[in-house]
Backbone as CSV, one residue per row, in Angstrom:
resi,resn,N_x,N_y,N_z,CA_x,CA_y,CA_z,C_x,C_y,C_z
1,LYS,0.840,-1.201,0.000,0.000,0.000,0.000,0.874,1.250,0.000
2,VAL,0.581,2.142,-0.907,1.359,3.379,-1.027,0.526,4.552,-0.530
3,GLU,1.093,5.300,0.386,0.420,6.493,0.892,1.145,7.739,0.398
4,ILE,0.384,8.687,-0.057,0.950,9.963,-0.511,0.568,11.034,0.500
5,ALA,1.569,11.592,1.148,1.338,12.635,2.158,1.649,13.999,1.558
6,VAL,0.791,14.928,1.808,0.987,16.307,1.335,1.183,17.201,2.557
7,PRO,2.428,17.510,2.900,2.670,18.328,4.097,2.051,19.714,3.967
8,GLN,1.500,20.202,5.045,0.818,21.499,5.053,1.643,22.589,5.727
9,ARG,2.678,22.203,6.467,3.465,23.211,7.179,4.853,22.644,7.482
10,GLY,5.716,23.519,7.929,7.028,23.090,8.395,8.040,22.857,7.289
11,GLU,9.139,22.202,7.659,10.269,22.007,6.758,9.898,21.159,5.546
12,LYS,9.068,20.129,5.750,8.695,19.264,4.626,7.888,20.026,3.584
13,LYS,7.008,20.920,4.043,6.254,21.732,3.088,7.192,22.640,2.297
14,MET,8.207,23.197,2.991,9.176,24.047,2.307,9.920,23.259,1.234
15,LEU,10.265,22.007,1.542,10.964,21.172,0.565,10.082,20.884,-0.648
16,VAL,8.804,20.583,-0.383,7.872,20.320,-1.486,7.699,21.570,-2.341
17,ASP,7.513,22.725,-1.690,7.355,23.981,-2.427,8.584,24.261,-3.281
18,HIS,9.764,23.985,-2.721,11.009,24.212,-3.456,11.088,23.291,-4.669
19,ALA,10.681,22.036,-4.485,10.702,21.077,-5.593,9.738,21.492,-6.698
20,VAL,8.551,21.969,-6.311,7.565,22.425,-7.296,8.111,23.617,-8.072
21,THR,8.742,24.544,-7.354,9.319,25.721,-8.017,10.397,25.306,-9.005
22,ASN,11.276,24.390,-8.589,12.338,23.919,-9.480,11.765,23.233,-10.710
23,ALA,10.712,22.426,-10.507,10.095,21.729,-11.636,9.467,22.718,-12.608
24,ARG,8.783,23.729,-12.043,8.153,24.734,-12.909,9.201,25.494,-13.712
25,GLU,10.307,25.865,-13.042,11.356,26.600,-13.739,12.019,25.738,-14.805
26,ALA,12.218,24.455,-14.494,12.820,23.554,-15.478,11.917,23.392,-16.691
27,LEU,10.609,23.246,-16.437,9.660,23.141,-17.544,9.647,24.430,-18.350
28,GLY,9.701,25.545,-17.651,9.710,26.833,-18.337,10.923,26.985,-19.233
29,ARG,12.092,26.574,-18.712,13.313,26.671,-19.519,13.231,25.773,-20.745
30,LYS,12.693,24.566,-20.534,12.601,23.629,-21.654,11.673,24.159,-22.738
31,LEU,10.520,24.659,-22.325,9.568,25.186,-23.306,10.110,26.439,-23.982
32,ALA,10.764,27.283,-23.181,11.289,28.524,-23.748,12.421,28.244,-24.725
33,GLU,13.285,27.281,-24.356,14.419,26.974,-25.221,13.977,26.295,-26.508
34,SER,12.816,25.616,-26.456,12.339,24.941,-27.658,11.815,25.941,-28.681
35,SER,11.554,27.131,-28.230,11.105,28.198,-29.117,12.234,29.193,-29.221
36,SER,12.549,29.638,-30.390,13.620,30.618,-30.541,13.199,31.930,-29.907
37,GLN,14.218,32.721,-29.553,13.937,34.033,-28.963,13.095,34.878,-29.912
38,THR,13.348,34.736,-31.183,12.583,35.512,-32.166,11.106,35.150,-32.107
39,LYS,10.821,33.852,-32.034,9.421,33.428,-31.972,8.763,33.884,-30.676
40,LEU,9.538,33.867,-29.588,8.989,34.332,-28.317,8.614,35.805,-28.397
41,LEU,9.495,36.603,-28.979,9.212,38.032,-29.094,8.059,38.283,-30.060
42,GLU,7.968,37.461,-31.099,6.804,37.563,-31.987,5.530,37.265,-31.206
43,GLY,5.603,36.267,-30.331,4.448,35.929,-29.504,4.087,37.039,-28.542
44,VAL,5.095,37.673,-27.950,4.842,38.804,-27.052,4.156,39.933,-27.810
45,GLY,4.663,40.203,-29.008,4.047,41.248,-29.821,2.602,40.937,-30.148
46,ARG,2.334,39.676,-30.432,0.963,39.266,-30.752,0.059,39.380,-29.518
47,VAL,0.551,38.937,-28.370,-0.244,38.965,-27.134,-0.636,40.387,-26.763
48,PHE,0.301,41.323,-26.918,0.041,42.689,-26.474,-0.313,43.649,-27.612
49,GLY,-0.575,43.085,-28.794,-1.068,43.900,-29.896,-0.070,44.887,-30.454
50,LEU,1.221,44.521,-30.478,2.249,45.407,-31.015,2.332,45.260,-32.529
51,ALA,2.738,46.327,-33.188,2.845,46.294,-34.646,3.975,45.377,-35.093
52,GLU,5.034,45.292,-34.282,6.191,44.463,-34.596,6.672,43.769,-33.322
53,PRO,7.454,42.704,-33.462,8.026,42.083,-32.261,8.881,43.099,-31.508
54,PRO,8.793,43.151,-30.194,9.563,44.144,-29.436,11.058,43.845,-29.461
55,ARG,11.851,44.889,-29.644,13.306,44.746,-29.604,13.860,45.151,-28.245
56,ARG,13.038,45.858,-27.486,13.443,46.243,-26.131,12.214,46.209,-25.224
57,ILE,12.246,45.333,-24.232,11.181,45.238,-23.233,11.755,45.697,-21.901
58,GLU,11.085,46.642,-21.263,11.491,47.081,-19.932,10.456,46.581,-18.927
59,VAL,10.932,45.936,-17.868,10.049,45.375,-16.844,10.364,46.052,-15.512
60,TYR,9.314,46.508,-14.826,9.488,47.284,-13.597,8.862,46.562,-12.408
61,ASP,9.570,46.632,-11.275,9.051,46.065,-10.029,9.591,46.887,-8.866
62,ASN,8.853,46.925,-7.763,9.279,47.622,-6.550,9.516,46.616,-5.442
63,SER,10.394,46.976,-4.503,10.649,46.111,-3.360,10.850,46.958,-2.111
64,HIS,10.208,46.542,-1.013,10.383,47.202,0.278,9.833,46.277,1.356
65,ILE,10.147,46.570,2.599,9.571,45.846,3.731,8.849,46.856,4.597
66,GLN,7.531,46.809,4.576,6.686,47.747,5.317,7.092,49.190,5.039
67,GLY,7.435,49.458,3.784,7.752,50.816,3.371,9.186,51.229,3.594
68,ALA,9.997,50.410,4.275,11.368,50.797,4.596,12.310,50.527,3.427
69,ASN,13.239,51.449,3.198,14.269,51.319,2.163,13.691,50.904,0.809
70,PRO,12.668,51.600,0.325,12.027,51.191,-0.930,12.924,51.406,-2.143
71,VAL,12.881,50.444,-3.040,13.692,50.491,-4.260,12.838,50.043,-5.436
72,GLY,12.976,50.732,-6.557,12.356,50.305,-7.798,13.412,49.709,-8.709
73,GLY,13.063,48.648,-9.420,14.012,48.008,-10.318,13.490,47.966,-11.745
74,MET,14.389,48.142,-12.709,14.053,48.032,-14.128,15.024,47.052,-14.771
75,ILE,14.490,46.007,-15.391,15.343,45.107,-16.159,14.966,45.232,-17.633
76,VAL,15.892,44.858,-18.495,15.710,45.037,-19.938,15.986,43.717,-20.649
77,ALA,15.145,43.383,-21.616,15.331,42.166,-22.402,15.037,42.464,-23.864
78,GLY,15.643,41.663,-24.742,15.451,41.854,-26.176,15.845,40.610,-26.937
79,PRO,16.146,40.734,-28.221,16.476,39.568,-29.048,17.660,38.762,-28.538
80,ASP,18.581,39.415,-27.826,19.760,38.710,-27.318,19.613,38.285,-25.862
81,GLY,18.391,38.326,-25.348,18.170,37.923,-23.968,18.195,39.110,-23.020
82,PHE,18.577,38.845,-21.777,18.628,39.914,-20.783,19.812,40.837,-21.068
83,MET,19.555,42.136,-21.009,20.576,43.153,-21.272,20.971,43.769,-19.929
84,LYS,21.787,43.024,-19.169,22.032,43.381,-17.771,22.793,44.690,-17.607
85,SER,23.555,45.075,-18.599,24.281,46.344,-18.491,23.331,47.537,-18.492
86,GLN,22.080,47.307,-18.891,21.118,48.406,-18.947,20.077,48.340,-17.829
87,TYR,20.262,47.420,-16.887,19.391,47.391,-15.715,19.586,48.692,-14.927
88,ARG,18.548,49.128,-14.273,18.626,50.343,-13.457,17.869,50.126,-12.146
89,LYS,18.402,50.698,-11.069,17.672,50.701,-9.797,17.353,52.145,-9.431
90,PHE,16.258,52.327,-8.730,15.789,53.656,-8.345,15.520,53.655,-6.837
91,ASN,16.370,54.330,-6.083,16.106,54.494,-4.657,14.970,55.493,-4.501
92,ILE,13.859,55.058,-3.931,12.700,55.933,-3.768,13.053,57.028,-2.769
93,LYS,12.850,58.278,-3.163,13.316,59.403,-2.361,12.246,59.974,-1.441
94,ALA,11.023,60.041,-1.912,9.975,60.728,-1.153,9.518,59.881,0.035
95,GLU,9.652,60.431,1.254,9.266,59.696,2.459,7.783,59.339,2.454
96,GLU,6.967,60.253,1.906,5.527,60.013,1.962,5.093,58.849,1.075
97,LEU,6.013,58.340,0.225,5.667,57.222,-0.650,5.924,55.867,0.003
98,ALA,6.513,55.873,1.208,6.834,54.611,1.873,5.584,53.738,1.992
99,GLY,5.624,52.576,1.373,4.495,51.654,1.412,3.433,51.914,0.364
100,ASP,3.551,53.007,-0.383,2.578,53.344,-1.429,3.097,52.803,-2.758
101,ASP,2.680,51.588,-3.102,3.207,50.943,-4.308,2.888,51.731,-5.568
102,PHE,1.695,52.305,-5.636,1.334,53.083,-6.817,2.193,54.341,-6.898
103,GLY,2.366,55.016,-5.768,3.184,56.224,-5.739,4.630,55.929,-6.098
104,MET,5.150,54.803,-5.627,6.528,54.434,-5.944,6.683,54.164,-7.436
105,MET,5.698,53.482,-8.029,5.768,53.219,-9.458,5.724,54.522,-10.243
106,ARG,4.901,55.465,-9.792,4.848,56.766,-10.471,6.204,57.461,-10.407
107,GLU,6.845,57.428,-9.238,8.148,58.089,-9.120,9.184,57.435,-10.027
108,VAL,9.222,56.106,-10.021,10.206,55.385,-10.829,10.041,55.717,-12.311
109,LEU,8.820,55.627,-12.814,8.591,55.868,-14.239,8.800,57.329,-14.596
110,THR,8.434,58.229,-13.711,8.664,59.656,-13.974,10.154,59.929,-14.110
111,ARG,10.952,59.407,-13.196,12.399,59.627,-13.260,13.005,58.967,-14.491
112,ARG,12.564,57.751,-14.784,13.120,57.022,-15.924,12.868,57.756,-17.238
113,PHE,11.617,58.122,-17.488,11.290,58.666,-18.803,11.559,60.166,-18.911
114,THR,11.555,60.877,-17.802,11.976,62.279,-17.851,13.436,62.360,-18.265
115,ARG,14.243,61.488,-17.694,15.661,61.477,-18.049,15.865,61.024,-19.493
116,LEU,15.113,60.019,-19.928,15.266,59.525,-21.297,14.894,60.605,-22.305
117,ILE,13.822,61.346,-22.018,13.427,62.448,-22.904,14.518,63.509,-22.944
118,LYS,15.081,63.817,-21.783,16.125,64.841,-21.699,17.365,64.435,-22.483
119,GLU,17.721,63.145,-22.408,18.952,62.680,-23.043,18.772,62.319,-24.511
120,GLN,17.590,61.815,-24.889,17.395,61.296,-26.240,16.385,62.075,-27.066
121,GLY,15.689,63.016,-26.453,14.659,63.735,-27.185,13.359,62.962,-27.197
122,GLU,12.358,63.530,-27.848,11.046,62.885,-27.882,11.123,61.523,-28.565
123,ARG,10.255,60.635,-28.155,10.279,59.263,-28.664,10.065,59.205,-30.164
124,ASP,9.171,60.047,-30.692,8.883,59.997,-32.126,9.757,60.966,-32.909
125,GLY,10.822,61.468,-32.267,11.657,62.446,-32.946,12.967,61.889,-33.437
126,ASP,13.090,60.533,-33.512,14.358,59.977,-33.961,14.433,60.001,-35.488
127,SER,15.582,59.576,-35.995,15.829,59.688,-37.431,15.167,58.592,-38.233
128,GLY,14.629,57.601,-37.543,14.014,56.488,-38.262,14.977,55.353,-38.502
129,GLU,16.267,55.579,-38.195,17.234,54.511,-38.348,17.062,53.503,-37.216
130,VAL,17.299,52.252,-37.501,17.147,51.205,-36.500,18.455,51.068,-35.734
131,ALA,18.447,51.447,-34.464,19.646,51.353,-33.643,19.927,49.901,-33.296
132,GLU,21.221,49.587,-33.150,21.585,48.219,-32.789,21.000,47.855,-31.426
133,THR,21.059,48.809,-30.499,20.447,48.634,-29.182,19.499,49.794,-28.938
134,PRO,18.210,49.617,-29.173,17.265,50.724,-28.999,17.233,51.196,-27.552
135,LEU,17.091,52.500,-27.363,17.053,53.078,-26.024,15.630,53.288,-25.537
136,TRP,14.692,53.391,-26.477,13.279,53.511,-26.103,12.650,52.125,-26.098
137,PRO,11.883,51.789,-25.065,11.245,50.466,-25.030,10.111,50.361,-26.039
138,ASP,9.955,49.171,-26.583,8.793,48.879,-27.422,7.624,48.398,-26.571
139,LEU,7.939,47.986,-25.334,6.902,47.515,-24.412,7.369,47.737,-22.981
140,VAL,6.493,48.309,-22.175,6.737,48.475,-20.739,5.850,47.477,-19.999
141,LEU,6.464,46.586,-19.235,5.721,45.611,-18.433,5.815,45.998,-16.961
142,ILE,4.677,46.063,-16.307,4.605,46.421,-14.897,4.233,45.180,-14.092
143,ASP,4.989,44.904,-13.043,4.627,43.792,-12.160,3.497,44.259,-11.255
144,GLY,2.271,43.967,-11.658,1.104,44.409,-10.902,-0.138,44.370,-11.767
145,GLY,-1.257,44.633,-11.149,-2.532,44.564,-11.842,-3.005,45.886,-12.390
146,GLN,-4.327,46.043,-12.438,-4.923,47.218,-13.059,-4.499,48.510,-12.360
147,GLY,-4.399,48.487,-11.035,-4.022,49.696,-10.305,-2.634,50.178,-10.664
148,GLN,-1.674,49.261,-10.712,-0.312,49.630,-11.085,-0.256,50.124,-12.524
149,LEU,-0.989,49.458,-13.410,-0.994,49.878,-14.810,-1.597,51.267,-14.951
150,THR,-2.671,51.544,-14.230,-3.298,52.868,-14.284,-2.322,53.942,-13.826
151,ALA,-1.579,53.662,-12.749,-0.578,54.615,-12.265,0.506,54.835,-13.312
152,ALA,0.927,53.756,-13.961,1.965,53.861,-14.988,1.477,54.661,-16.191
153,LYS,0.266,54.367,-16.642,-0.270,55.073,-17.805,-0.451,56.554,-17.519
154,ALA,-0.802,56.907,-16.287,-0.965,58.316,-15.935,0.349,59.062,-16.121
155,VAL,1.461,58.438,-15.718,2.776,59.059,-15.891,3.109,59.206,-17.370
156,LEU,2.907,58.144,-18.130,3.221,58.189,-19.561,2.384,59.249,-20.268
157,ASP,1.113,59.358,-19.898,0.247,60.378,-20.502,0.757,61.776,-20.180
158,GLU,1.153,62.003,-18.922,1.642,63.321,-18.510,2.908,63.714,-19.265
159,LEU,3.714,62.726,-19.625,4.977,62.999,-20.313,4.830,62.980,-21.830
160,GLY,3.596,62.879,-22.309,3.374,62.855,-23.751,3.745,61.542,-24.401
161,LEU,3.686,60.459,-23.631,4.063,59.144,-24.140,2.869,58.189,-24.143
162,SER,1.709,58.728,-24.484,0.483,57.922,-24.445,0.534,56.732,-25.390
163,ASP,1.331,56.846,-26.454,1.379,55.766,-27.441,2.402,54.691,-27.088
164,LEU,3.091,54.851,-25.964,4.068,53.842,-25.562,3.330,52.635,-24.975
165,PRO,3.429,51.456,-25.596,2.682,50.290,-25.109,3.095,49.897,-23.694
166,ALA,2.099,49.678,-22.842,2.351,49.271,-21.459,1.321,48.228,-21.059
167,ALA,1.736,47.309,-20.206,0.840,46.242,-19.749,1.202,45.853,-18.326
168,GLY,0.220,45.325,-17.608,0.436,44.846,-16.250,0.381,43.331,-16.203
169,VAL,1.198,42.738,-15.344,1.228,41.289,-15.167,1.007,41.000,-13.691
170,ALA,-0.119,40.386,-13.359,-0.451,40.101,-11.957,-0.639,38.608,-11.766
171,LYS,-0.086,38.089,-10.680,-0.298,36.681,-10.362,-1.753,36.455,-9.993
172,GLY,-2.210,35.234,-10.211,-3.606,34.914,-9.962,-3.891,34.668,-8.494
173,PRO,-5.029,34.046,-8.198,-5.394,33.741,-6.812,-4.276,32.976,-6.107
174,ASP,-4.018,33.343,-4.861,-2.962,32.714,-4.061,-1.589,32.921,-4.691
175,ARG,-1.481,33.927,-5.578,-0.208,34.262,-6.229,0.393,33.055,-6.943
176,ASP,-0.479,32.247,-7.539,-0.030,31.048,-8.234,0.579,31.412,-9.582
177,ALA,1.819,30.961,-9.815,2.420,31.123,-11.128,1.673,30.237,-12.112
178,GLY,1.473,30.736,-13.311,0.729,29.997,-14.319,-0.707,30.447,-14.423
179,ARG,-1.144,31.263,-13.445,-2.518,31.779,-13.483,-2.493,33.307,-13.563
180,GLU,-1.451,33.821,-14.193,-1.300,35.268,-14.305,-2.433,35.901,-15.104
181,HIS,-2.811,37.079,-14.684,-3.747,37.901,-15.442,-2.961,39.046,-16.078
182,PHE,-3.294,39.356,-17.311,-2.616,40.426,-18.039,-3.591,41.574,-18.261
183,TYR,-3.055,42.777,-18.154,-3.888,43.976,-18.241,-3.333,44.922,-19.296
184,ILE,-4.227,45.361,-20.182,-3.918,46.383,-21.180,-5.012,47.434,-21.081
185,SER,-4.630,48.695,-21.111,-5.617,49.767,-20.956,-6.723,49.664,-22.000
186,GLY,-7.956,49.793,-21.547,-9.098,49.800,-22.450,-9.584,48.435,-22.867
187,LYS,-8.974,47.368,-22.317,-9.387,46.017,-22.690,-9.590,45.175,-21.430
188,PRO,-10.424,44.148,-21.517,-10.602,43.263,-20.355,-9.299,42.513,-20.060
189,SER,-9.103,42.157,-18.802,-7.933,41.351,-18.461,-8.060,39.976,-19.125
190,PHE,-6.928,39.322,-19.320,-6.955,38.017,-19.984,-5.848,37.136,-19.419
191,MET,-5.924,35.849,-19.753,-4.915,34.878,-19.342,-4.384,34.172,-20.584
192,LEU,-3.223,33.540,-20.447,-2.662,32.739,-21.519,-2.780,31.263,-21.161
193,GLU,-2.728,30.423,-22.181,-2.768,28.985,-21.944,-1.601,28.580,-21.042
194,ALA,-1.856,27.623,-20.167,-0.874,27.260,-19.138,0.461,26.811,-19.727
195,ARG,0.442,26.218,-20.912,1.683,25.720,-21.504,2.184,26.598,-22.647
196,ASP,1.673,27.779,-22.739,2.116,28.700,-23.789,3.552,29.144,-23.496
197,PRO,4.505,28.921,-24.424,5.887,29.359,-24.192,5.992,30.852,-23.896
198,VAL,5.094,31.655,-24.464,5.121,33.097,-24.205,4.829,33.373,-22.733
199,LEU,3.934,32.588,-22.137,3.634,32.760,-20.717,4.883,32.512,-19.880
200,TYR,5.594,31.427,-20.181,6.807,31.125,-19.422,7.865,32.204,-19.633
201,TYR,7.939,32.731,-20.830,8.908,33.791,-21.106,8.590,35.035,-20.281
202,ILE,7.319,35.409,-20.241,6.918,36.584,-19.462,7.143,36.335,-17.971
203,GLN,6.911,35.100,-17.523,7.202,34.764,-16.127,8.685,34.956,-15.825
204,ARG,9.527,34.559,-16.759,10.968,34.736,-16.564,11.326,36.209,-16.492
205,LEU,10.714,37.025,-17.332,10.962,38.464,-17.284,10.552,39.028,-15.931
206,ARG,9.345,38.654,-15.504,8.845,39.167,-14.225,9.707,38.689,-13.063
207,ASP,10.094,37.413,-13.080,10.916,36.875,-11.999,12.282,37.550,-11.954
208,GLU,12.838,37.863,-13.116,14.130,38.555,-13.156,14.002,39.966,-12.591
209,ALA,12.910,40.648,-12.921,12.677,41.986,-12.369,12.515,41.910,-10.853
210,HIS,11.810,40.891,-10.396,11.598,40.704,-8.957,12.929,40.427,-8.255
211,ARG,13.734,39.555,-8.844,15.047,39.235,-8.269,15.921,40.475,-8.177
212,PHE,15.933,41.268,-9.244,16.782,42.459,-9.276,16.310,43.494,-8.263
213,ALA,14.995,43.694,-8.174,14.455,44.672,-7.222,14.740,44.250,-5.786
214,ILE,14.556,42.965,-5.483,14.821,42.481,-4.127,16.303,42.619,-3.785
215,GLY,17.165,42.272,-4.729,18.603,42.402,-4.490,19.008,43.840,-4.231
216,SER,18.429,44.767,-4.992,18.727,46.189,-4.800,18.210,46.672,-3.450
217,HIS,17.019,46.182,-3.065,16.454,46.557,-1.766,17.334,46.047,-0.627
218,ARG,17.786,44.809,-0.731,18.622,44.247,0.331,19.930,45.018,0.460
219,ALA,20.495,45.420,-0.674,21.736,46.196,-0.631,21.509,47.535,0.052
220,ARG,20.397,48.186,-0.268,20.094,49.473,0.360,19.826,49.296,1.850
221,ARG,19.119,48.232,2.206,18.809,47.984,3.613,20.084,47.699,4.401
222,SER,20.995,46.909,3.823,22.254,46.607,4.501,23.075,47.867,4.715
223,LYS,23.066,48.729,3.723,23.796,49.991,3.845,23.186,50.855,4.934
224,ALA,21.856,50.876,4.988,21.175,51.690,6.003,21.443,51.159,7.405
225,ILE,21.499,49.828,7.528,21.780,49.230,8.836,23.209,49.536,9.264
226,GLY,24.113,49.513,8.283,25.519,49.745,8.605,25.817,51.178,8.993
227,VAL,25.047,52.132,8.509,25.273,53.545,8.812,24.051,54.066,9.545
228,ASN,24.183,54.280,10.843,23.070,54.748,11.665,23.457,56.057,12.333
229,PRO,22.651,57.108,12.171,22.979,58.408,12.771,23.192,58.342,14.275
230,LEU,22.564,57.383,14.940,22.720,57.269,16.392,24.148,56.911,16.779
231,ASP,24.867,56.243,15.863,26.248,55.868,16.156,27.165,57.084,16.249
232,GLU,26.716,58.218,15.719,27.547,59.420,15.697,27.402,60.263,16.962
233,ILE,26.517,59.874,17.859,26.226,60.682,19.044,26.976,60.130,20.251
234,ALA,27.791,60.983,20.877,28.546,60.570,22.060,27.583,60.208,23.189
235,GLY,27.871,59.118,23.855,27.035,58.699,24.972,26.010,57.646,24.611
236,ILE,25.918,57.323,23.312,24.976,56.276,22.889,25.763,55.035,22.475
237,GLY,25.665,54.010,23.298,26.278,52.735,22.982,25.221,51.760,22.502
238,PRO,25.593,50.507,22.349,24.641,49.511,21.841,23.356,49.404,22.657
239,THR,23.470,49.496,24.000,22.283,49.329,24.847,21.302,50.476,24.663
240,ARG,21.801,51.714,24.726,20.917,52.868,24.560,20.388,52.960,23.128
241,LYS,21.228,52.601,22.173,20.786,52.604,20.777,19.617,51.637,20.592
242,LYS,19.749,50.442,21.164,18.681,49.453,21.062,17.408,49.957,21.728
243,ALA,17.557,50.601,22.902,16.388,51.111,23.617,15.681,52.199,22.817
244,LEU,16.452,53.080,22.188,15.861,54.157,21.385,15.132,53.600,20.164
245,LEU,15.760,52.634,19.496,15.136,52.057,18.304,13.885,51.263,18.661
246,GLN,13.907,50.609,19.814,12.707,49.886,20.246,11.582,50.855,20.593
247,ALA,11.951,52.007,21.150,10.941,52.984,21.564,10.326,53.724,20.386
248,PHE,11.151,54.032,19.367,10.670,54.891,18.277,10.585,54.186,16.925
249,GLY,11.235,53.033,16.790,11.105,52.270,15.553,12.207,52.471,14.542
250,SER,12.799,53.666,14.488,13.856,53.948,13.521,14.634,55.173,13.967
251,ALA,15.843,55.328,13.417,16.649,56.505,13.735,15.953,57.775,13.257
252,LYS,15.252,57.680,12.139,14.542,58.851,11.611,13.457,59.305,12.583
253,ALA,12.761,58.336,13.184,11.726,58.672,14.160,12.341,59.250,15.432
254,VAL,13.516,58.752,15.806,14.229,59.330,16.953,14.524,60.800,16.687
255,GLY,14.935,61.095,15.457,15.255,62.473,15.094,14.063,63.405,15.137
256,ARG,12.852,62.855,15.046,11.648,63.694,15.077,11.082,63.837,16.489
257,ALA,11.624,63.080,17.437,11.085,63.068,18.795,11.479,64.327,19.567
258,SER,10.673,64.675,20.545,10.958,65.826,21.409,11.935,65.421,22.506
259,VAL,12.521,66.422,23.164,13.443,66.147,24.266,12.731,65.369,25.371
260,THR,11.497,65.752,25.652,10.725,65.071,26.699,10.521,63.598,26.375
261,ASP,10.149,63.308,25.129,9.932,61.913,24.731,11.234,61.119,24.757
262,LEU,12.321,61.754,24.345,13.619,61.077,24.361,14.040,60.744,25.785
263,ALA,13.831,61.694,26.698,14.236,61.489,28.091,13.404,60.417,28.787
264,ALA,12.253,60.089,28.201,11.394,59.061,28.797,11.895,57.649,28.512
265,VAL,12.861,57.535,27.598,13.413,56.219,27.256,14.368,55.767,28.353
266,ASP,14.270,54.529,28.727,15.108,53.972,29.787,16.587,54.143,29.447
267,GLY,17.345,54.735,30.365,18.780,54.907,30.174,19.177,56.215,29.526
268,VAL,18.203,57.034,29.142,18.491,58.319,28.485,18.205,59.453,29.468
269,SER,19.259,60.168,29.870,19.102,61.294,30.787,18.596,62.516,30.034
270,THR,18.211,63.535,30.784,17.727,64.765,30.152,18.825,65.414,29.319
271,SER,20.050,65.404,29.839,21.158,66.017,29.091,21.461,65.238,27.813
272,LEU,21.393,63.913,27.874,21.622,63.112,26.670,20.477,63.304,25.685
273,ALA,19.249,63.394,26.200,18.102,63.643,25.325,18.280,64.956,24.575
274,GLN,18.782,65.972,25.271,19.024,67.263,24.624,20.119,67.137,23.564
275,ALA,21.157,66.352,23.869,22.247,66.147,22.909,21.745,65.427,21.654
276,ILE,20.867,64.439,21.860,20.292,63.720,20.713,19.455,64.674,19.867
277,TYR,18.622,65.441,20.536,17.763,66.396,19.826,18.611,67.390,19.035
278,ASP,19.652,67.931,19.680,20.515,68.919,19.020,21.230,68.313,17.817
279,HIS,21.615,67.039,17.933,22.321,66.383,16.827,21.461,66.342,15.561
280,PHE,20.190,66.023,15.737,19.307,65.894,14.576,18.785,67.238,14.077
281,HIS,18.840,68.260,14.917,18.284,69.556,14.527,19.352,70.614,14.315
282,GLU,20.596,70.195,14.299,21.687,71.141,14.070,21.549,71.774,12.689
283,GLY,21.551,73.073,12.658,21.439,73.790,11.384,20.028,74.015,10.926
284,ALA,19.036,73.482,11.663,17.634,73.691,11.275,17.210,75.103,11.615
285,GLU,16.302,75.636,10.803,15.810,76.995,11.051,14.916,77.003,12.269
């Protein structure tokens, strides 16, 4: 008698999930490799209604943990595969965007295309010659659903790039790969056949964007952890630093606290609280 157990939690479930992921990726590679890159790009063009197969696809994704150290990532792919030398990361600057995925996407795309317009001129103002490596994307893919796509299209419209093709790619229920929904402005969302090589190709694009964004976020987070303004204040050692961070959540929040609130933290005297306050407000009007 053979029993098949399906673990629901713990280490065994993690192993099963890992095996499923590896199998899916292996199947994806096999299906993708069986189709030439040219055919895949032709399929992408057909799926998203492009006049020609795209020679440059830009895929965007954001990464953060509860709004902290947010980073936007852009990866690029074309006939020769991933064009890693043209990947870009965007450290999100506006504090009020922390945790606002739509706002972060707007900032990333605004910075990306404002700079491209400044450096290359208007999209339809080129000479008509086919560049070996095009700088303008033929397709913008957003990791997200209708909301992310709407935010992206608003930016493109504001910059006079309404004709730049853009689409959203969202995972289906329970974030299951293979059940992605695709979004194009003005059309109903749709899905692709589960074994369509184009689906696996788009999954690879999205996964690469996700990997790059997460890696950029981790690098920024590590840098932020390594450099803490509290380390620059005399009288604050590891114990007091830990107490302050536990009380306020972050060094930035410590900098916004009043002397009274700072002095209420265990181990922080009134004079040290004043020194902390002065450190963060030095030079302020």
